[in-house]
Backbone as ProteinMPNN parsed JSONL, in Angstrom:
{"seq_chain_A": "MLEQLGRLIVAYLLTLPAAWNRERYTRIMGLRTFPLVAVGACAYGLIGLSFVSGDHPDAKARLMQGLLSGMGFLGGGAILKMEDQVKGTASAATIWIVGALGFAVAFDQWWVALTLSVLNWITLYFLTPVKDDEQRE", "coords_chain_A": {"N_chain_A": [[-19.043, -14.478, 3.107], [-17.579, -14.432, 5.534], [-15.095, -15.214, 4.596], [-14.379, -13.023, 2.998], [-14.26, -11.025, 4.954], [-12.13, -12.017, 6.431], [-10.086, -11.671, 4.529], [-9.956, -8.886, 4.366], [-9.035, -8.31, 6.932], [-6.536, -9.586, 6.873], [-5.242, -8.057, 4.883], [-5.141, -5.644, 6.251], [-3.489, -6.338, 8.46], [-1.07, -7.065, 7.191], [-0.01, -4.656, 6.429], [0.819, -3.374, 8.697], [3.594, -3.535, 9.704], [5.096, -1.768, 7.967], [3.574, 0.541, 8.296], [3.937, 1.049, 11.011], [6.67, 1.606, 11.014], [6.772, 4.002, 9.493], [5.275, 5.649, 11.15], [6.809, 5.641, 13.46], [9.069, 7.031, 12.673], [7.996, 9.492, 12.416], [6.812, 10.232, 9.941], [5.008, 11.433, 7.024], [2.693, 9.891, 6.619], [1.149, 7.062, 8.285], [0.359, 4.823, 10.857], [-2.434, 4.975, 10.711], [-3.124, 5.623, 8.061], [-1.904, 3.767, 6.123], [-2.902, 1.063, 6.725], [-5.636, 1.572, 6.28], [-5.695, 2.264, 3.571], [-4.849, -0.162, 2.399], [-6.928, -1.891, 3.205], [-9.072, -0.596, 1.98], [-8.335, -0.849, -0.75], [-8.373, -3.621, -0.966], [-11.082, -4.072, -0.407], [-12.337, -2.724, -2.574], [-11.365, -4.328, -4.614], [-12.55, -6.81, -3.916], [-15.283, -6.149, -4.069], [-15.426, -5.412, -6.754], [-14.759, -7.867, -7.954], [-17.048, -9.289, -7.328], [-18.824, -8.401, -9.192], [-17.756, -9.213, -11.549], [-18.105, -11.926, -13.396], [-16.865, -15.175, -13.891], [-13.997, -15.683, -16.042], [-12.726, -12.841, -16.895], [-10.43, -11.047, -18.118], [-10.157, -8.405, -19.08], [-12.023, -6.901, -17.627], [-11.03, -7.242, -15.063], [-8.587, -5.985, -15.366], [-9.426, -3.347, -15.729], [-10.424, -2.826, -13.192], [-8.024, -2.858, -11.759], [-6.721, -0.74, -13.0], [-8.266, 1.456, -12.188], [-7.722, 1.387, -9.451], [-4.942, 1.882, -9.461], [-4.889, 4.516, -10.407], [-6.162, 5.886, -8.321], [-4.368, 5.352, -6.206], [-2.114, 6.667, -7.148], [-2.978, 9.329, -7.088], [-3.419, 9.7, -4.328], [-0.842, 9.109, -3.333], [0.588, 11.16, -4.583], [-0.246, 13.33, -3.104], [1.206, 12.986, -0.827], [3.747, 13.823, -1.252], [5.944, 16.377, -0.617], [7.328, 19.515, -1.383], [9.884, 21.421, -0.198], [11.585, 24.259, -0.25], [14.71, 23.457, -1.268], [14.384, 20.739, -0.992], [12.786, 17.551, -1.291], [10.223, 15.786, 0.167], [8.642, 12.83, 1.417], [8.527, 10.938, -0.568], [9.09, 8.214, -0.13], [6.947, 7.504, 1.479], [4.9, 7.971, -0.342], [5.511, 6.027, -2.262], [5.123, 3.789, -0.69], [2.389, 3.926, -0.316], [1.505, 3.138, -2.86], [2.437, 0.529, -2.807], [1.046, -0.652, -0.596], [-1.525, -0.415, -1.536], [-1.426, -2.109, -3.772], [-0.876, -4.433, -2.38], [-3.26, -4.829, -0.882], [-5.001, -5.232, -3.01], [-3.871, -7.534, -4.097], [-4.423, -9.378, -2.073], [-7.21, -9.445, -2.281], [-7.452, -10.647, -4.767], [-6.538, -13.202, -4.39], [-3.784, -13.559, -4.474], [-1.676, -14.408, -2.627], [1.093, -14.824, -2.182], [2.187, -12.643, -3.49], [1.174, -10.51, -1.954], [2.293, -11.053, 0.592], [5.029, -10.965, -0.037], [5.282, -8.29, -0.9], [4.691, -6.985, 1.514], [6.822, -7.822, 3.193], [9.145, -6.998, 1.732], [8.692, -4.253, 1.566], [8.737, -3.517, 4.291], [11.388, -4.281, 4.975], [12.87, -2.556, 3.33], [12.078, -0.004, 4.318], [12.778, -0.234, 7.038], [15.541, -0.922, 7.142], [16.838, 0.769, 5.305], [16.022, 3.407, 5.758], [17.393, 4.491, 8.088], [19.974, 4.603, 6.973], [19.681, 6.436, 4.878], [18.917, 8.682, 6.387], [21.282, 9.071, 7.846], [23.047, 9.793, 5.76], [21.975, 12.25, 5.016], [22.608, 13.847, 7.147], [25.307, 14.33, 6.897]], "CA_chain_A": [[-18.878, -13.24, 3.834], [-16.474, -14.577, 6.482], [-13.841, -15.239, 3.834], [-14.067, -11.643, 2.615], [-13.852, -10.34, 6.18], [-10.774, -12.496, 6.705], [-9.172, -11.027, 3.586], [-9.8, -7.487, 4.788], [-8.19, -8.319, 8.132], [-5.171, -9.923, 6.446], [-4.7, -6.867, 4.216], [-4.862, -4.7, 7.341], [-2.346, -6.803, 9.258], [0.16, -7.083, 6.411], [0.53, -3.296, 6.286], [1.226, -2.81, 9.987], [5.034, -3.283, 9.882], [5.488, -0.537, 7.268], [2.864, 1.652, 8.933], [4.617, 1.333, 12.279], [7.938, 2.248, 10.68], [6.512, 5.392, 9.09], [4.795, 6.362, 12.339], [7.944, 5.753, 14.376], [9.952, 8.075, 12.173], [7.136, 10.674, 12.259], [6.669, 10.565, 8.524], [3.752, 12.061, 6.647], [1.596, 8.933, 6.792], [1.593, 6.001, 9.169], [-0.483, 3.752, 11.389], [-3.837, 5.067, 10.296], [-3.29, 5.718, 6.611], [-1.541, 2.592, 5.345], [-3.884, -0.031, 6.829], [-6.896, 1.959, 5.653], [-5.512, 2.165, 2.119], [-4.827, -1.587, 2.035], [-8.28, -2.429, 3.385], [-9.887, -0.01, 0.919], [-7.972, -1.485, -2.023], [-8.887, -4.989, -0.894], [-12.541, -3.997, -0.501], [-12.698, -2.42, -3.952], [-11.1, -5.547, -5.386], [-13.586, -7.81, -3.611], [-16.558, -5.679, -4.623], [-15.308, -5.539, -8.203], [-14.825, -9.277, -8.326], [-18.428, -9.783, -7.206], [-19.535, -8.022, -10.416], [-17.098, -9.857, -12.687], [-18.324, -13.37, -13.321], [-15.998, -15.953, -14.771], [-12.65, -15.181, -16.327], [-12.769, -11.664, -17.768], [-9.217, -10.289, -17.808], [-10.325, -6.985, -19.356], [-12.74, -6.3, -16.503], [-10.095, -7.218, -13.934], [-7.589, -4.95, -15.668], [-10.055, -2.045, -15.464], [-10.433, -2.671, -11.733], [-6.667, -2.518, -11.355], [-6.436, 0.595, -13.525], [-8.903, 2.407, -11.283], [-6.957, 1.391, -8.2], [-3.661, 2.555, -9.699], [-5.141, 5.959, -10.495], [-6.425, 6.377, -6.967], [-3.135, 5.296, -5.417], [-1.253, 7.741, -7.642], [-3.505, 10.591, -6.569], [-3.155, 9.73, -2.897], [0.605, 9.191, -3.165], [1.021, 12.499, -4.984], [-0.52, 14.23, -1.991], [2.171, 12.742, 0.253], [5.04, 14.392, -1.623], [6.033, 17.796, -0.289], [8.559, 20.188, -1.785], [10.202, 22.53, 0.698], [12.813, 24.898, -0.729], [15.488, 22.599, -2.149], [14.203, 19.346, -0.586], [11.521, 16.872, -1.568], [9.968, 14.811, 1.227], [7.431, 12.034, 1.296], [8.53, 10.0, -1.698], [8.999, 6.83, 0.375], [5.555, 7.308, 1.905], [4.1, 7.872, -1.567], [5.766, 4.705, -2.845], [4.494, 2.801, 0.189], [0.954, 3.956, -0.635], [1.331, 2.283, -4.031], [2.682, -0.856, -2.413], [-0.034, -1.196, 0.233], [-2.683, -0.555, -2.422], [-1.218, -3.362, -4.518], [-0.979, -5.504, -1.389], [-4.68, -5.052, -0.636], [-5.569, -5.794, -4.223], [-3.358, -8.9, -4.208], [-5.199, -10.205, -1.138], [-8.548, -9.611, -2.857], [-7.367, -11.515, -5.943], [-5.955, -14.508, -4.025], [-2.356, -13.573, -4.785], [-1.116, -14.327, -1.283], [2.548, -14.719, -2.236], [2.487, -11.256, -3.861], [0.873, -9.669, -0.792], [3.294, -11.295, 1.629], [6.31, -10.464, -0.535], [5.237, -6.827, -0.835], [4.763, -6.584, 2.918], [8.177, -8.067, 3.701], [10.109, -6.132, 1.046], [8.428, -2.874, 1.976], [9.24, -3.332, 5.646], [12.848, -4.359, 4.941], [13.368, -1.313, 2.74], [11.864, 1.122, 5.235], [13.463, -0.453, 8.305], [16.997, -0.941, 7.035], [17.398, 1.83, 4.474], [15.712, 4.742, 6.291], [18.516, 5.014, 8.888], [21.103, 4.888, 6.084], [19.361, 7.694, 4.212], [18.975, 9.744, 7.381], [22.698, 9.319, 8.122], [23.628, 10.501, 4.623], [21.475, 13.621, 4.999], [23.267, 14.596, 8.216], [26.698, 14.615, 6.542]], "C_chain_A": [[-17.698, -13.328, 4.815], [-15.12, -14.606, 5.775], [-13.425, -13.826, 3.431], [-13.618, -10.829, 3.826], [-12.429, -10.74, 6.553], [-9.749, -11.847, 5.797], [-8.919, -9.572, 3.97], [-8.875, -7.392, 6.001], [-6.744, -8.634, 7.768], [-4.522, -8.73, 5.763], [-4.304, -5.817, 5.255], [-3.573, -5.086, 8.072], [-1.026, -6.765, 8.487], [0.772, -5.692, 6.218], [1.103, -2.743, 7.586], [2.735, -2.625, 10.164], [5.502, -1.988, 9.207], [4.827, 0.676, 7.906], [3.531, 2.044, 10.243], [5.948, 2.038, 12.025], [7.729, 3.706, 10.322], [6.083, 6.223, 10.295], [5.959, 6.633, 13.299], [8.894, 6.869, 13.97], [9.204, 9.382, 11.908], [7.089, 11.149, 10.812], [5.259, 11.086, 8.264], [2.544, 11.159, 6.907], [2.081, 7.797, 7.675], [0.522, 5.016, 9.549], [-1.95, 3.83, 10.992], [-3.977, 4.944, 8.784], [-3.045, 4.411, 5.889], [-2.516, 1.428, 5.504], [-5.222, 0.311, 6.165], [-6.813, 1.877, 4.131], [-5.548, 0.706, 1.678], [-6.211, -2.203, 2.141], [-9.205, -1.887, 2.294], [-9.606, -0.651, -0.425], [-8.501, -2.919, -2.077], [-10.41, -4.983, -1.064], [-12.991, -3.688, -1.926], [-12.444, -3.62, -4.861], [-12.181, -6.584, -5.171], [-14.94, -7.417, -4.192], [-16.54, -5.817, -6.146], [-15.42, -6.97, -8.671], [-16.235, -9.839, -8.22], [-19.257, -9.421, -8.437], [-18.981, -8.712, -11.654], [-17.285, -11.36, -12.542], [-17.416, -14.074, -14.323], [-14.637, -15.298, -14.966], [-12.732, -14.064, -17.366], [-11.571, -10.784, -17.464], [-9.353, -8.789, -18.075], [-11.01, -6.272, -18.191], [-11.825, -6.208, -15.284], [-9.022, -6.155, -14.146], [-8.168, -3.565, -15.419], [-10.162, -1.785, -13.963], [-9.059, -2.214, -11.246], [-6.3, -1.108, -11.821], [-7.044, 1.671, -12.623], [-8.155, 2.519, -9.969], [-5.65, 2.143, -8.369], [-3.832, 4.068, -9.778], [-5.361, 6.561, -9.11], [-5.185, 6.392, -6.098], [-2.171, 6.401, -5.852], [-1.686, 9.099, -7.121], [-3.18, 10.742, -5.089], [-1.655, 9.865, -2.613], [1.144, 10.556, -3.542], [0.798, 13.52, -3.879], [0.469, 14.089, -0.839], [3.509, 13.422, -0.019], [5.006, 15.904, -1.407], [7.367, 18.359, -0.752], [8.739, 21.391, -0.875], [11.576, 23.069, 0.32], [13.557, 23.956, -1.668], [15.37, 21.116, -1.796], [12.826, 18.834, -0.999], [11.363, 15.796, -0.506], [8.688, 14.043, 0.91], [7.429, 11.039, 0.156], [8.452, 8.546, -1.237], [7.586, 6.535, 0.854], [4.644, 7.177, 0.695], [4.28, 6.502, -2.214], [5.106, 3.611, -2.003], [2.983, 2.78, -0.01], [0.673, 3.05, -1.837], [1.459, 0.816, -3.636], [1.527, -1.411, -1.584], [-1.336, -1.285, -0.556], [-2.604, -1.851, -3.22], [-1.361, -4.564, -3.6], [-2.451, -5.835, -1.123], [-5.366, -5.689, -1.83], [-5.134, -7.241, -4.407], [-4.126, -9.838, -3.283], [-6.59, -10.469, -1.719], [-8.542, -10.618, -3.997], [-6.673, -12.845, -5.666], [-4.479, -14.642, -4.385], [-1.578, -13.403, -3.475], [0.389, -14.143, -1.289], [2.957, -13.299, -2.622], [2.286, -10.351, -2.651], [1.931, -9.825, 0.29], [4.66, -10.757, 1.212], [6.356, -8.946, -0.489], [5.375, -6.329, 0.595], [6.184, -6.697, 3.451], [9.191, -7.115, 3.054], [9.926, -4.663, 1.424], [9.002, -2.605, 3.364], [10.77, -3.345, 5.674], [13.439, -3.054, 4.416], [13.234, -0.145, 3.707], [12.692, 0.972, 6.507], [14.978, -0.304, 8.168], [17.572, 0.231, 6.25], [17.072, 3.237, 4.964], [16.848, 5.271, 7.158], [19.732, 5.365, 8.025], [20.879, 6.221, 5.388], [19.432, 8.853, 5.186], [20.408, 10.096, 7.748], [23.356, 10.102, 7.008], [23.205, 11.954, 4.618], [22.15, 14.476, 6.075], [24.693, 15.011, 7.855], [26.836, 15.896, 5.774]], "O_chain_A": [[-16.906, -12.391, 4.91], [-14.127, -14.09, 6.289], [-12.248, -13.476, 3.515], [-12.689, -10.028, 3.722], [-11.622, -9.896, 6.945], [-8.655, -11.505, 6.244], [-7.787, -9.094, 3.902], [-8.033, -6.497, 6.081], [-5.824, -8.012, 8.299], [-3.362, -8.421, 6.037], [-3.255, -5.183, 5.14], [-2.686, -4.256, 8.272], [0.019, -6.465, 9.064], [1.95, -5.576, 5.88], [1.806, -1.733, 7.565], [3.135, -1.614, 10.741], [6.226, -1.201, 9.816], [5.456, 1.726, 8.042], [3.673, 3.228, 10.548], [6.306, 2.968, 12.749], [8.457, 4.567, 10.816], [6.491, 7.376, 10.434], [6.068, 7.718, 13.872], [9.452, 7.565, 14.818], [9.731, 10.276, 11.246], [7.303, 12.325, 10.518], [4.432, 11.165, 9.172], [1.5, 11.625, 7.363], [3.286, 7.583, 7.806], [-0.145, 4.44, 8.69], [-2.627, 2.804, 10.951], [-4.856, 4.236, 8.292], [-3.894, 3.976, 5.11], [-2.926, 0.849, 4.498], [-5.861, -0.551, 5.563], [-7.771, 1.461, 3.48], [-6.206, 0.372, 0.693], [-6.624, -2.957, 1.26], [-10.023, -2.626, 1.746], [-10.536, -0.965, -1.168], [-9.009, -3.367, -3.104], [-10.955, -5.811, -1.794], [-13.921, -4.316, -2.433], [-13.226, -3.89, -5.772], [-12.677, -7.176, -6.129], [-15.655, -8.256, -4.74], [-17.509, -6.277, -6.75], [-16.09, -7.261, -9.662], [-16.584, -10.77, -8.946], [-20.278, -10.054, -8.704], [-19.652, -8.789, -12.684], [-16.69, -11.987, -11.666], [-17.233, -13.617, -15.451], [-14.195, -14.476, -14.163], [-12.799, -14.323, -18.567], [-11.669, -9.87, -16.645], [-8.737, -7.983, -17.379], [-10.618, -5.167, -17.817], [-11.845, -5.213, -14.56], [-8.6, -5.5, -13.193], [-7.454, -2.686, -14.937], [-10.006, -0.649, -13.516], [-8.949, -1.302, -10.427], [-5.634, -0.371, -11.094], [-6.4, 2.68, -12.334], [-7.975, 3.615, -9.438], [-5.284, 2.952, -7.517], [-2.998, 4.815, -9.266], [-4.812, 7.612, -8.78], [-4.967, 7.334, -5.336], [-1.491, 7.0, -5.018], [-0.849, 9.925, -6.756], [-2.717, 11.796, -4.654], [-1.251, 10.646, -1.751], [2.059, 11.062, -2.892], [1.57, 14.468, -3.737], [0.56, 14.966, 0.02], [4.319, 13.579, 0.895], [4.152, 16.607, -1.946], [8.414, 17.748, -0.536], [7.873, 22.262, -0.787], [12.596, 22.417, 0.542], [13.073, 23.683, -2.766], [16.18, 20.313, -2.259], [11.848, 19.58, -1.047], [12.265, 14.983, -0.302], [7.787, 14.54, 0.234], [6.426, 10.36, -0.068], [7.808, 7.728, -1.895], [7.082, 5.43, 0.653], [3.718, 6.366, 0.698], [3.31, 5.89, -2.661], [4.594, 2.629, -2.54], [2.36, 1.725, 0.113], [-0.291, 2.285, -1.827], [0.682, -0.029, -4.081], [1.071, -2.525, -1.839], [-2.169, -2.145, -0.271], [-3.581, -2.591, -3.329], [-1.903, -5.595, -3.997], [-2.835, -7.005, -1.141], [-6.208, -6.574, -1.68], [-5.93, -8.083, -4.824], [-4.444, -10.965, -3.663], [-7.087, -11.594, -1.655], [-9.508, -11.359, -4.179], [-6.265, -13.54, -6.597], [-3.992, -15.756, -4.579], [-0.914, -12.39, -3.253], [0.916, -13.379, -0.48], [3.97, -12.798, -2.133], [3.139, -9.514, -2.356], [2.409, -8.834, 0.843], [5.368, -10.159, 2.023], [7.365, -8.372, -0.082], [6.093, -5.363, 0.856], [6.69, -5.773, 4.087], [10.0, -6.499, 3.749], [10.901, -3.927, 1.581], [9.668, -1.594, 3.585], [11.38, -2.503, 6.333], [14.387, -2.515, 4.987], [14.18, 0.619, 3.892], [13.249, 1.953, 7.001], [15.618, 0.362, 8.981], [18.701, 0.644, 6.514], [17.784, 4.179, 4.617], [17.243, 6.423, 6.979], [20.442, 6.325, 8.322], [21.79, 7.045, 5.315], [19.959, 9.91, 4.841], [20.731, 11.268, 7.941], [24.153, 10.999, 7.282], [23.999, 12.819, 4.249], [22.25, 15.694, 5.927], [25.23, 15.947, 8.447], [27.946, 16.276, 5.402]]}, "name": "protein", "num_of_chains": 1, "seq": "MLEQLGRLIVAYLLTLPAAWNRERYTRIMGLRTFPLVAVGACAYGLIGLSFVSGDHPDAKARLMQGLLSGMGFLGGGAILKMEDQVKGTASAATIWIVGALGFAVAFDQWWVALTLSVLNWITLYFLTPVKDDEQRE"}
């Protein structure tokens, strides 16, 4: 039980840099949404793994398929079309990433979770100002 609690906390913490970035730029989703998505994905992974005994790749693939569907639905809700502009695609993509991050933590794929966290933050932190500058021109 303590190990699972630790995993949920790690999934939560690994999403905070990207969540803070989205919140700072007043994007559609931020400090509340991303950590909750990661924790939820991690929890569903952990619960699913408790039902899958041994090495059953098909069962694990079905768990991942369900997660991907849910992340797609949630991410789709983040995308807004206003006249000739589309907003929220980076937030939608980040939803997919933090979902995968939470799932990676549940499945003991620590290097994947950490890499996703770092790459997501780097992309949002360094490329958002560049994109915002281009839109002003």
